C-alpha positions as CSV (number, residue, x, y, z in Angstrom):
1,M,19.7,-72.0,39.2
2,S,22.5,-69.5,38.6
3,D,21.5,-67.5,41.7
4,T,21.8,-70.7,43.8
5,A,25.2,-71.4,42.3
6,T,26.5,-67.9,43.0
7,T,25.2,-68.0,46.6
8,A,26.8,-71.4,47.2
9,S,30.2,-70.3,45.9
10,A,30.5,-67.4,48.3
11,P,32.6,-68.0,51.4
12,A,30.7,-68.8,54.6
13,G,29.9,-65.7,56.7
14,E,30.2,-63.3,53.7
15,P,27.2,-62.0,51.7
16,A,27.2,-63.1,48.1
17,P,27.7,-60.2,45.6
18,A,24.7,-59.3,43.6
19,L,24.6,-60.3,40.0
20,G,26.1,-57.6,37.7
21,A,27.6,-55.6,40.7
22,P,31.3,-54.7,40.3
23,E,33.9,-56.4,42.4
24,P,35.3,-54.4,45.4
25,R,38.6,-53.7,43.7
26,Q,36.8,-52.5,40.6
27,R,34.6,-50.2,42.7
28,R,37.8,-48.7,44.3
29,L,39.4,-48.1,40.9
30,T,36.2,-46.6,39.6
31,S,36.0,-44.2,42.6
32,R,39.6,-43.1,42.1
33,G,39.0,-42.2,38.5
34,P,37.2,-38.8,39.0
35,R,39.4,-37.9,41.9
36,K,42.6,-38.5,39.9
37,K,41.1,-36.5,37.0
38,R,40.3,-33.5,39.4
39,T,43.9,-33.7,40.8
40,S,45.3,-33.6,37.3
41,L,43.2,-30.6,36.3
42,V,44.4,-28.7,39.4
43,L,48.0,-29.5,38.7
44,Q,47.6,-28.4,35.1
45,A,46.0,-25.2,36.2
46,L,48.9,-24.5,38.6
47,M,51.4,-25.2,35.8
48,V,49.7,-22.8,33.5
49,L,49.8,-20.1,36.3
50,M,53.5,-20.7,36.8
51,V,54.2,-20.5,33.1
52,V,52.3,-17.2,32.9
53,Y,54.0,-15.9,36.0
54,T,57.4,-16.8,34.5
55,L,56.8,-15.5,30.9
56,L,54.8,-12.4,31.7
57,P,57.8,-10.2,32.7
58,L,59.7,-11.3,29.6
59,Y,56.6,-10.5,27.4
60,W,56.2,-7.1,29.0
61,L,59.9,-6.3,28.5
62,T,59.7,-7.4,24.8
63,V,56.6,-5.4,24.1
64,N,57.8,-2.2,25.8
65,A,61.2,-2.4,24.2
66,T,59.5,-1.8,20.8
67,K,58.1,1.6,22.0
68,S,59.5,5.1,22.1
69,N,59.6,7.1,25.3
70,G,56.3,8.8,24.4
71,E,54.6,5.6,23.5
72,L,55.6,4.0,26.9
73,F,53.2,6.3,28.7
74,R,50.5,6.6,26.1
75,S,49.9,3.0,25.2
76,N,48.9,-0.2,27.1
77,G,51.8,-1.8,28.8
78,L,50.8,-5.2,27.6
79,W,50.3,-4.4,24.0
80,L,52.2,-2.9,21.1
81,G,52.2,0.8,20.4
82,S,51.2,2.6,17.2
83,E,54.7,2.4,15.9
84,I,57.4,-0.3,16.3
85,S,60.6,1.5,17.4
86,L,62.7,-1.6,18.3
87,W,65.5,-1.0,15.8
88,D,65.7,2.7,16.7
89,N,65.9,1.8,20.4
90,I,68.7,-0.7,19.7
91,V,70.7,1.9,17.8
92,T,70.1,4.4,20.6
93,T,71.1,1.9,23.2
94,V,74.4,0.8,21.6
95,T,75.4,4.4,20.8
96,Y,74.3,6.0,24.0
97,Q,77.2,7.8,25.8
98,D,79.7,6.7,23.1
99,G,78.7,3.1,23.3
100,I,78.9,2.6,27.1
101,Y,76.4,-0.2,26.8
102,L,78.7,-2.2,24.6
103,T,81.5,-1.7,27.2
104,W,79.2,-3.1,29.9
105,L,78.2,-6.0,27.7
106,F,81.9,-6.8,27.1
107,N,82.6,-6.7,30.8
108,T,79.6,-8.9,31.6
109,A,80.7,-11.5,29.0
110,L,84.3,-11.4,30.3
111,Y,83.3,-11.8,33.9
112,S,80.8,-14.5,33.1
113,V,82.8,-16.6,30.7
114,V,86.1,-16.5,32.6
115,G,84.4,-16.9,35.9
116,A,82.0,-19.7,34.9
117,V,84.6,-21.7,32.9
118,G,87.2,-21.3,35.6
119,A,84.8,-22.2,38.4
120,T,83.4,-25.2,36.5
121,V,86.9,-26.6,35.8
122,I,87.8,-26.2,39.5
123,C,84.5,-27.9,40.5
124,A,85.3,-30.8,38.1
125,W,88.7,-31.3,39.6
126,G,87.5,-31.0,43.2
127,G,84.4,-33.1,42.6
128,Y,86.4,-35.9,40.9
129,A,88.9,-35.9,43.8
130,L,86.2,-36.0,46.5
131,A,84.3,-38.8,44.7
132,K,87.2,-41.1,43.6
133,F,90.2,-40.5,45.9
134,D,90.8,-41.3,49.6
135,F,92.8,-38.8,51.5
136,P,93.1,-37.6,55.2
137,A,90.2,-35.3,56.4
138,K,88.1,-36.2,53.3
139,R,84.9,-36.2,55.4
140,L,85.8,-32.8,56.9
141,V,86.4,-31.3,53.5
142,R,83.0,-32.6,52.3
143,A,81.3,-31.2,55.4
144,I,82.9,-27.8,54.8
145,V,81.8,-27.8,51.2
146,F,78.2,-28.8,52.1
147,G,78.1,-26.2,54.8
148,A,79.4,-23.5,52.4
149,I,76.3,-24.1,50.2
150,T,74.1,-22.7,53.0
151,I,75.9,-19.4,53.2
152,P,74.3,-16.7,51.0
153,A,76.7,-15.0,48.5
154,T,75.5,-11.6,49.7
155,A,76.7,-12.4,53.2
156,L,80.2,-12.8,51.9
157,A,80.3,-9.7,49.7
158,V,81.3,-7.2,52.4
159,P,84.1,-9.5,54.0
160,T,85.3,-10.1,50.4
161,F,85.4,-6.3,49.8
162,L,87.4,-5.7,53.0
163,L,89.9,-8.5,52.1
164,F,90.4,-7.2,48.5
165,A,90.7,-3.6,49.8
166,E,93.7,-4.8,51.9
167,L,95.1,-6.5,48.8
168,G,94.6,-3.4,46.7
169,I,92.6,-5.1,44.0
170,T,89.2,-3.4,44.4
171,N,87.8,-1.5,41.4
172,T,89.5,-4.0,39.1
173,R,88.3,-6.8,37.0
174,L,90.0,-9.3,39.2
175,S,87.7,-8.3,42.1
176,I,84.8,-9.7,40.1
177,I,86.5,-12.7,38.5
178,V,88.2,-14.2,41.5
179,P,85.1,-14.6,43.7
180,A,83.3,-16.0,40.7
181,L,85.8,-18.9,40.7
182,V,84.3,-20.2,44.0
183,S,81.2,-22.3,43.6
184,P,80.4,-24.7,46.5
185,F,77.1,-25.7,44.9
186,G,78.9,-26.6,41.7
187,L,81.5,-28.6,43.6
188,Y,78.7,-30.5,45.3
189,L,77.0,-31.3,42.0
190,M,80.2,-32.4,40.4
191,T,81.0,-34.7,43.4
192,V,77.6,-36.4,43.1
193,F,77.9,-36.7,39.3
194,A,81.4,-38.1,39.4
195,A,80.4,-40.7,42.0
196,A,77.5,-41.8,39.9
197,S,78.9,-41.7,36.3
198,I,82.5,-43.0,36.6
199,P,82.9,-46.7,37.4
200,D,85.8,-47.6,39.6
201,S,86.6,-50.6,37.3
202,L,87.2,-48.1,34.5
203,L,89.8,-46.2,36.6
204,D,91.4,-49.5,37.6
205,A,91.7,-50.4,33.9
206,A,93.3,-47.1,33.1
207,K,95.9,-47.6,35.9
208,I,96.7,-51.1,34.5
209,D,97.3,-49.5,31.1
210,G,99.8,-47.1,32.7
211,A,97.8,-43.9,32.8
212,N,98.6,-41.5,35.6
213,A,95.8,-39.6,37.5
214,W,96.1,-36.5,35.3
215,T,95.8,-38.5,32.1
216,T,93.0,-40.6,33.4
217,F,91.0,-37.6,34.4
218,W,91.3,-35.8,31.0
219,R,91.1,-38.8,28.7
220,V,88.6,-41.0,30.5
221,S,86.8,-39.4,33.4
222,F,86.2,-35.9,31.9
223,R,84.4,-37.4,28.9
224,L,82.0,-39.2,31.2
225,M,81.6,-36.0,33.3
226,A,80.8,-33.8,30.3
227,P,77.0,-33.7,30.9
228,G,77.6,-32.7,34.5
229,F,80.2,-30.2,33.4
230,A,77.7,-28.5,31.1
231,T,75.1,-28.4,33.8
232,V,77.4,-26.7,36.3
233,L,78.8,-24.4,33.6
234,L,75.3,-23.2,32.9
235,F,74.5,-22.6,36.5
236,N,77.7,-20.6,37.1
237,L,77.2,-18.7,33.9
238,V,73.7,-17.5,34.9
239,H,74.9,-16.7,38.4
240,T,77.8,-14.6,37.3
241,W,75.8,-12.9,34.5
242,N,73.1,-11.8,37.0
243,N,75.5,-10.9,39.8
244,Y,74.7,-7.4,41.1
245,F,75.6,-6.8,44.7
246,L,79.3,-7.7,44.5
247,P,80.1,-5.5,41.5
248,L,78.1,-2.7,43.1
249,I,80.3,-2.5,46.1
250,M,83.6,-3.5,44.4
251,L,83.5,-1.1,41.4
252,N,83.3,2.7,41.1
253,D,84.5,3.1,37.6
254,P,81.6,3.0,35.1
255,S,83.9,1.5,32.4
256,L,84.2,-1.6,34.6
257,Y,80.5,-2.0,35.3
258,P,78.6,-5.1,34.2
259,L,75.2,-4.8,32.7
260,T,73.4,-5.3,36.0
261,V,75.0,-2.3,37.7
262,G,75.2,-0.2,34.5
263,L,71.5,-0.5,33.7
264,N,70.6,0.2,37.3
265,Q,72.6,3.4,37.2
266,L,70.7,4.4,34.0
267,N,67.4,3.5,35.6
268,N,68.2,5.8,38.6
269,Q,69.3,8.6,36.2
270,V,66.3,10.8,35.6
271,T,67.8,12.9,32.8
272,T,70.6,12.4,30.3
273,G,72.0,15.9,30.6
274,A,71.0,19.4,29.6
275,N,68.2,18.4,27.2
276,L,66.4,16.6,30.0
277,E,65.5,13.6,27.7
278,P,64.5,10.5,29.6
279,V,66.2,7.2,28.9
280,Y,63.5,4.6,29.7
281,N,63.8,3.2,26.2
282,V,67.5,2.6,26.7
283,V,67.0,0.8,30.0
284,L,64.2,-1.4,28.5
285,T,66.0,-2.3,25.3
286,G,69.3,-2.8,27.1
287,S,67.6,-5.2,29.5
288,L,66.1,-7.1,26.6
289,L,69.4,-7.4,24.8
290,A,71.0,-8.6,28.1
291,V,68.6,-11.6,28.2
292,V,69.4,-12.8,24.7
293,P,72.8,-14.4,25.5
294,L,71.3,-16.3,28.5
295,I,68.5,-17.7,26.3
296,A,71.1,-18.7,23.7
297,S,73.2,-20.4,26.3
298,F,70.2,-22.4,27.6
299,L,69.3,-23.5,24.1
300,F,72.9,-24.5,23.2
301,L,73.5,-26.4,26.5
302,Q,70.0,-27.8,26.8
303,R,70.6,-31.4,25.9
304,Y,73.7,-31.6,28.1
305,W,71.9,-29.9,30.9
306,Q,69.0,-32.3,30.9
307,S,71.1,-35.4,30.8
308,G,73.3,-34.0,33.5
309,L,70.3,-33.5,35.8
310,A,69.1,-37.1,35.2
311,A,72.4,-38.7,35.9
312,G,72.4,-40.9,39.0
313,S,68.6,-41.0,39.2
314,V,68.4,-44.6,38.1
315,K,70.4,-47.4,39.6
316,Q,72.4,-49.3,37.0
């Protein structure tokens, strides 16, 4: 009786589904399950490979910074040696050549902090203006900014050197700080963030209350732009801290070197002098110490950085 009812309820021209058989939609969902699971496993495996690829150099650096020069060549490069010499290596690094490493560390911090903060403030001003003000040739300015993003920084290093040589400021700290103040990518990010995070109605309310453009920016707009400011600050800080090619061609005084150039000079130096003692432990430990401030910056600015990247992704 039930079979007859099922057959009668099926539309004309279509075969009636067998009893207990899944519906077509259920069959499709069932067939997608194993395929989706396989895709998820592949993505997880790729993610694990990327994590290993990213962390392996840092692990290798950390492990080998704990070894003496002799242990570096006698032990496995991916495991600890018979003795932990990290503290001795740190002392040797900071006292090597009358503390030249500390001088390079100070130079790097100076170039990075002044350059990153200055560039981020300029990007905040420019991004706010491009996002919220109308002025002649605005589209042209935006096109120039977007086009400048595509130009590699290394392509501008030699022309910048020639220009600064004419001005007489090569081999000075200004020759590193001034180029660091220019960040087309940061300007682009701040333009997008200002357009997405600052309502025009809020600016109109500030004008009604009698606030001028400068007061409105610092007391109203800048607070809304704080996550984007932290994001651009972090990008500029990492870029300036890792800058190598520009200081290499701008500076010839070792007392002005940043860590990137100074450590490379030590790496190319086979001996330390008359005693012919290698300095591999100084290079490795110095490289490890140079990473610590960047990790601390990431941890400190992490919450602002994440919220800054997510801004504008959801329509309000």
